[in-house]
BAMARMAR-635863 format. One record per residue (C-alpha): x, y, z. Coordinates in steps of 0.2 Angstrom, whole numbers, plus 2048, in hexadecimal, padded with zeros to 3 digits. Example, Ala and Ser with C-alpha at 12.3 -4.5 7.8 and 13.67 -1.06 7.14 Angstrom:
83E7EA827/8447FB824/
//
This chain:
5FD978426/5F0978418/5ED96940E/5FC963403/5F29563FA/5F194B408/5E993B402/5D893F40A/5D594F3FF/5DA9553EF/5DA9683F2/5DD975400/5D6986401/5E09943F8/5EA99F403/5E19AF406/5E99C1407/5E39CD412/5DA9D7404/5D19C83FF/5CB9C6411/5C19D6411/5B39D0406/5A29CE40D/59D9BB410/58D9B5408/57E9B0412/57B99F416/56C99640C/56698440E/55E979404/55496A409/55C95B401/557949402/56393E40B/56092F400/55A9343EE/5589213E9/54E91B3F6/53C9213F3/53691B406/54392540F/53E93740F/54B93E41A/55394E415/56295841C/56896B41A/57396E40C/57D97E40C/57D9893FE/58399B3FA/57C9A73ED/5889B53E5/5879C23D8/5759C73D8/5799D83D6/5819D43C4/5749C73C0/5699CB3B2/5589C03B0/55B9B33A3/56E9B33A6/5789A33AA/57A99B3BB/58A9963C0/58A9863CD/59A9843D6/5999703DC/5A39713ED/5AE9623F1/5B795A401/5B796840D/5AD976414/5A698340A/5AF992412/5B59A440F/5C49A0403/5BA9973F7/5AE9A73F7/5BB9B33F2/5B39C03E4/5C39BE3DB/5C39AC3D7/5C19A83C5/5AF9A13C5/5A89B03CE/5B29BC3C2/5AA9B33B3/5999B33BD/59B9C73BD/5A09C83AB/5929BD3A3/5849C43B0/5829B33B7/57B9AD3C8/5879A43D1/5839983DE/58E98C3E8/58997C3F0/5919723FD/5949603FC/58A953408/59594E417/5A095D416/5A096E41F/590971426/58696541A/587955424/57694B422/57A93F430/57D941443/58C938441/59A931435/59991F437/59B91442A/58A90F42A/584921428/59292441B/58991940F/57F92940A/58F92F402/59092B3F0/5949323E1/5839303DB/57B9383EA/5869463E7/5829493D5/5709463DA/5719543E6/5769603D9/56895A3CD/55B95E3DB/56496E3E0/5629753CE/55096F3CD/54C9773DD/5559883DA/54E9893C8/53D9883D0/5409933DE/5499A13D5/53E9A03C5/54E99E3BB/5479903AE/54E99A39F/55F99A3A7/56D98F3A2/5779863AF/58B9833AE/5939793BD/5A497D3C2/5B09723CE/5C29703D2/5CB9603D6/5C09543DD/5B19603DA/5B89623C8/5B394F3C7/5A39533CD/5A09613BF/5A69563B2/59B9473B8/58C9523BB/58D9583A8/58E9473A3/57F9403AC/57494E3AC/57795739C/56595D39B/5699693AB/57A9703A6/57F977396/59397539B/59F9723A9/5B097A3AE/5BB96F3B8/5CC9743BD/5D89643C2/5CB9583C2/5D49463C5/5C593E3BB/5D092F3B8/5CC9253C7/5D99173CB/5DC90C3DA/5EF90E3D9/5F39203D4/60691E3CF/60492E3C3/60493A3D2/6169373D9/61C9333C7/6169473C2/61D94D3D2/62F9443CE/62F94B3BC/62A95E3C2/63995D3CF/6449563C0/6519483BF/65D94D3CB/6549513D8/6499413D6/6599383D6/65E93E3E6/64C93B3EF/64F92A3E7/6609293F1/65792F401/64B922401/6599143FE/66191B40E/65191B417/64D909411/660904416/65E90C427/64E90342A/6578F142A/6608F343A/65B8FA44D/66B90644B/66590C43A/65390F441/65A91A451/664924443/655927437/64A92C447/65993A44B/65793F439/646941436/642946448/63693744A/62F93245C/637924464/62691B462/62D917451/638907451/63890343F/6308F2442/61C8F643C/61B8F542B/60B90242B/61690F434/62390E426/617910419/60F91E422/620926423/624924411/61392B40C/61493B417/62693E411/62193C3FE/6119463FF/61A954407/6249573F7/6159523EC/60A95F3F6/61796C3F2/6179683E0/6059673E0/6039783E6/61297F3DF/6199823F1/62B9833F0/6309793E3/6409823DF/6469803F0/64296D3F0/64D96C3E1/65A9773E7/65C96F3F8/65B95D3F2/6699613E5/6739693F1/68195C3F8/686969407/67696540E/67B954414/67694240D/667941401/65E93A411/66394A41B/65D95640E/64D94D40B/64A94C41E/64E95F421/63F963413/63495C420/63B95F431/64297142F/63997E439/62D971441/629975454/62396345A/62E95A465/62E94B459/62594444B/617937450/617929443/60B91D44A/5FF91943C/5F391144A/5F192344F/5ED92A43F/5E191C43D/5D992044E/5D5931448/5CD92C438/5C291F442/5BA92D44D/5A892F445/5A494144E/59E94F442/5A995E445/5B296D43C/5C0961437/5B7951434/5BA952421/5C7944420/5BC936425/5B093A417/5BC93C40B/5C592C40F/5B592340D/5B192B3FC/5C39243F7/5C09133FE/5AF9113F7/5AF91A3E6/5C09203DD/5CF91C3E8/5DB9263E0/5E99203ED/5FA9283E9/60691A3E8/6199173E6/6169073DB/62190D3CC/6319053C8/63F90E3CF/63491A3D7/63E9293DF/6339273EE/6369163F1/62B9083F2/622909404/6119103FD/60A9023F4/5F79013F1/5F68F5400/5F990240B/5E990B407/5DF8FD405/5E38F6416/5E090841E/5CE908416/5CA8F841F/5D18FE42F/5C790E42F/5B7908428/5B68F642B/5B98E4424/5AB8E7415/5B98F340D/5C58E8405/5D28E93F7/5C48E13EC/5B78EB3F0/5C08FB3EE/5C68F53DC/5B48F23D8/5AF9033DE/5BC90B3D3/5B89003C4/5A59043C6/5A99173C7/5B49173B8/5A790C3AE/59891A3B3/5A19293B0/5AE9243A3/5BE9283AB/5CA9323A0/5BC92E392/5AD937399/59F93938D/59D94B38E/59B95B383/59E96E387/5AB96C396/5BA974398/5C896A3A3/5D79723A9/5E796C3B0/5F89733B8/60796D3AF/60E96B3C0/6009633C9/6039503CB/5F094E3CC/5F19513B8/5F693F3B8/5E493A3BA/5DD9493B0/5D794B39F/5E5954396/5DF953383/5CF95837C/5C194C37C/5B695336D/5B4963365/5AB96A374/5B4963382/5C496D385/5D496938F/5E3974392/5F397039C/5F89813A4/60A9843A3/6119873B4/6019833BC/5FD97C3CC/5EE9723D3/5DF97D3D0/5E998C3D1/5E19923C0/5D19933CB/5D79A03D6/5E19AB3CA/5DB9BD3C8/5E89C33BB/5DF9C63A9/5EB9B93A1/5E89AB3AF/5D99A43A8/5D89A7395/5D7994393/5C5993398/5C19A338D/5C999E37D/5C998B379/5CF987369/5CE97835E/5CB97C34C/5CB96B345/5CB969332/5C095B32D/5C094F31E/5B795330F/5A695130D/59F93E30D/58E93E30C/58592E314/57A92030E/56F91731A/579906319/58A90F31C/59191F324/59A927316/59E926303/5AE92C2FA/5B29402F9/5AB9492EB/5BA94C2DF/5BC95C2D6/5C195E2C4/5D29662C9/5D49572D4/5CF94B2C5/5DD9522B9/5EB9502C7/5F69412C4/5EF9332CE/5F89262D8/5F99142D1/5F09062D6/5FC8FA2E2/5F88EA2EA/5FC8E12FA/5FA8CF2FD/5EF8CD30C/5EB8BD315/5D88B9315/5D78B3327/5E58BA333/5E08AF342/5E189E339/5F2898337/5ED88A32D/5E5895320/5F289D315/5E68A4308/5EA8B6301/5E08C32F8/5E58D32F0/5E28E32FA/5E38F32F1/5ED9032F6/5F29142F0/60291E2F5/6039302F2/6169342F4/6179462ED/61A94F2FE/623941307/63394530F/63F936314/63D933328/62C93C326/61C93432E/611928325/5FE92E323/5F291F321/5E192331B/5D591331F/5C8910312/5B790B319/5A8904312/5AB90A300/5B79072F1/5C89102F6/5CA9202EB/5D99292E7/5D09392EC/5D49342FF/5E69382FE/5E69472F2/5ED9582FA/5DB95F2FA/5D5952307/5DA95731A/5E694831B/5EE94E30A/5F095F310/5F9958321/60494D317/60A95C30D/60D96631C/615959326/61F950317/61594031B/61393130E/5FF93030B/5F891E309/5E7917309/5E390530A/5D38FE303/5C78F4311/5C68E230D/5B58DD304/5B28EF2FD/5B78F42EC/5C48E92E4/5CC8E22F3/5BF8D32F6/5C78C52FC/5B98B62F7/5B18B42E7/59F8B92ED/5978C02FC/58F8B1304/58C8B2317/5998A4318/5A78AE30F/5A18BE319/5A98B7329/5B88BD325/5B18CF326/5B58D3337/5BC8E2340/5CA8D8347/5CE8D2336/5CE8E232E/5D98EB33C/5E58DC33A/5E58E2326/5EC8F232C/5F98EC338/5FF8E032B/5FE8ED31E/6098F8327/6168ED32C/6188E8319/6188FA311/6258FF321/6308F031B/62C8F3307/630905308/63D906316/63390F322/639909331/63C91A339/62C921334/61D92433F/60C91F339/5FB92A33D/5EC921337/5DD92C330/5CB92732D/5BA92F32C/5AA926333/5AA913333/5BD91532E/5BE92233C/5BA914347/5C7909340/5D4917342/5CF918355/5CF906357/5DF90334E/5E891035A/5E0906368/5E58F6363/5F58F935A/5FD906364/60F90035E/60B90434C/60191434C/606923358/5F692C355/5E692C34C/5D9939344/5C7931344/5BB93D33D/5A893B341/5AC92A348/59D922351/5A791735C/598914368/59190635F/57F903363/5728F8360/564904361/56A91535A/55E92135E/56A930360/56C93034D/55A93634A/55994135A/56894B355/56094D343/55195434C/55B960357/563967347/55396A33E/54C97334D/53B972357/530978349/53696E33B/53795F346/52696034D/51F96333A/528953335/52094A344/51095133E/51594A32D/51793A334/50893933E/4FD93C32E/50692E326/502922333/4F0928332/4EF926320/4F6914322/4E690F32C/4DA90F31E/4DB90830C/4D691A306/4E3922310/4F1916309/4EB91A2F7/4ED92D2FE/4FE929303/5049202F3/4FF9302EA/50793D2F6/5189332F6/51792C2E4/51891B2EB/51590B2DE/5049022DF/50D8F32E8/50D8FE2F7/4FD8F8301/5018FE312/4FE8ED319/5108E531A/5188EC329/52A8EA322/5258F4313/51D90331F/52E902329/539903318/530912314/53191B324/544917324/54791E313/53D92E317/546931327/55792D320/556938311/55394631E/56093F329/56D93F31B/56B950316/56E956329/57D94A329/58595331B/57E96331C/57696430C/56796E30B/56196F31E/55B98131C/55197C30E/54A96D318/546979326/53E98531B/53497A312/52D97031F/52898032A/51F98731A/50C98431B/50A98A30A/51297A306/50296F30A/500964319/50F95F323/51094F319/50F956308/51E96030E/526951314/523947304/5289562F8/53A9552FF/53C9432FA/5329422E9/5369552E2/5409522D2/53E93E2D1/53E9372C1/5389252C4/5269212C1/52491C2D3/52D9182E3/52E9042E7/52B9012F8/52D8EE2F9/5398EA308/53A8D8301/5428DF2F1/54F8E92FA/5538D8305/5558CF2F4/5618DC2ED/56B8D92FD/5698C62FC/5748C82EC/5868C12F0/58D8C52E0/59D8CF2E0/59D8E02D8/5AD8EA2D9/5A68FA2D2/5978FB2DD/5958FE2F0/5829032EE/57B8F22F4/5868F2304/5848E0308/5958E030F/5908F031A/57F8E831F/58A8D9325/5958E332F/5868EC338/57F8DC33B/58D8D3342/5988E034A/5918F0350/57F8F434A/57D90634C/56B905344/563916344/55291434D/54391E350/541915362/54092736B/53192E374/52893B369/53493835A/53194334C/534935340/52692A347/52991934F/52A90E33F/53C90C33F/53F90034F/54E8F6352/5458E734E/5438ED33C/5588EC339/5588DB343/54B8D4338/5558DA329/5658D232E/55C8C1331/5558C2321/5658C6316/5718BB320/5678AD327/55F8A8337/56F8A7341/56F8BA341/5628C034F/5608CD35C/5698C5368/5778C135D/5788D3357/5778D8369/5868CD36D/5908D435F/58E8E6365/5918E2377/5A08D9371/5A58E8366/5A48F4373/5AC8E9380/5BB8E7374/5BE8F936F/5B790237D/5A790B374/5A791E379/5B591B385/5C291237A/5D4910383/5DD91C376/5E992A377/5F093736A/5DF935360/5D594435A/5C2941358/5BA95034F/5A894F34B/59B95A342/58F96434E/58195F340/58694E33E/57B940344/587935347/58F93F354/581938360/58D92735E/
//
């Protein structure tokens, strides 16, 4: 009956009531789809089935809801007008379309399901099908102005998430119900959740049942008894390991399926916990055999494999293509490979890998499956996909939630675990309260105090109000920190500054550590007027902030020579935090307290990475505007700036840069440019470094205003007002109005010279030699204009920054060394996919650094 998660599919059709069966079935429509999108020499196509609904409610210009179908035929139960997605289509006057997945139902592109033909069944091709379908339907129906939202459940929920990730230009968002995106070869979480749902007593009894079964399998007499208890056919002799594993899997998945679909959970618990039902094995057996009409249960794994080796296309042939997808894309094999598993230990991952080889051939091995899973996770991000505007729901009872995303990824990617919900059942609900999670996502993060940017750092200290200044200030305290944590022969230490605010601390309460970044530490970071200060007051926490090595007063070396800056690495900075937390825990007797780290921008990176690398110390982290996606060529920064300013303003900035580039072509033009921008006479327009330096200063001045939401409306209004002169004159006035200097010195060599000064100045962070060193040796994050048709011209390439690094720190810093450093940082900390839990990443919608 149905499909209680058998391992060859995540979902089964919903139960359809008599009333539901009265609706009119939609008409068949067919789309000519390419068989192989990635082989330009192969023009073969196939007919892909789709349905169109709700055209009576659709209003021109309204959205389009595309339901991506999964691993089964697109039949009537899924077209029920009472399903949530169709209810929402009606509510929002959307056109609703359902697309059948290649190789399922009536959309099979090849004459049979041979392994050779199944090579066209890949995630990439399935997603490309959806892309081509959207493009084709947009043109066919003349709906160019409509916004597309993709929907999916279970496996097709994965597709919805991944389509939004890979084709963000075609869809504005996605709704994914019970989507197990966390692909894994050895999915132990499924049966773990099933055991948690049925509870400890029931799980213990299931465990005892499996112990009994394993004992009976040790002797011929025991096998006879087992056959009788489970009504097994005589062909089961207890000697074939595949048959034993097949039996264990069927028994476990029967319970797992009941939990997954909330079908008789209470009965299972009551029955397994009732000693009057016999031994634990007898109770376990009766869950499976009661009501059976077959003479006996045939547990011949070879017969099962034979069924899956059948390559004939038919109404019920979905199991073979689904098995192929598992064996070649994401696995998700449900195993009992957990210590003390209630379901025994006869469902190892090897059971499935061997099956894959038996069904599809010797080319499918454990190694190829693992590589396929790794590739899928690397391509789509596993539980950390790079997505926005996605809602992901999971039922609290659903064992597949173990592979789902259960916590918000960002401000626009919402998740919810629906209490008492089963696998995908939120998708079929029709009660008004069933689906409120989709309608009312709520995050409401508070962010850190405003910290405007300088191009050589992400942040500056918060502005402190007059009231704050009159409040009692924490006293300076110092910690003896090792200069080099990773050289046991070097015991040199330095004094690292920290502050403590204990006004609201309650004994046993948490410790909130504000990580200071690329600026001197300020007591303002831990005042009650910051977000962390508010939270410290609310939770009775001890508020602490630690100054970053090489900034402010915490400089460990007598100067900032390149040789000395070798002690300025991410690894050493994170180790500082670890050693400091251990020291303070001991000093203040904080052994029972839980630490939460906070940080903004670069310090937000450190907060996330500290949680990742030292999870034994920090139970969580708040990483505000943290550009963790280290990138050598950060084109996204100015792209977001352009988007924030809007098309008209960006077009005018583009025209201004065109004018500037034209003026630079002639001596007369350079003279005019000097006058327009109030440049010193030393700017002759011939030095490429000076030209790039000028372009960077102009672009980053506008970007800083956007980043900190300071005067964006004025910039837009000014740039779009033709009465302000030519676009270049308007652009120039943004920078020179109100200046008191005689002229702007655009000599890149002077700027480099200022950064070559290695003198330590505890009061200044404006030169930012230390920060530049970090960008050149750790994560780069160089904002460039290397985008097609960039509004900010094309005079800020990545080479500009690379040359700067070499000029400041020496010829050993090259494009290759920077690239290696960035790659190493991404590999070490995960880039946009860090391996973290209990971390909140708030980002501002206007912040250009959200691109990273």
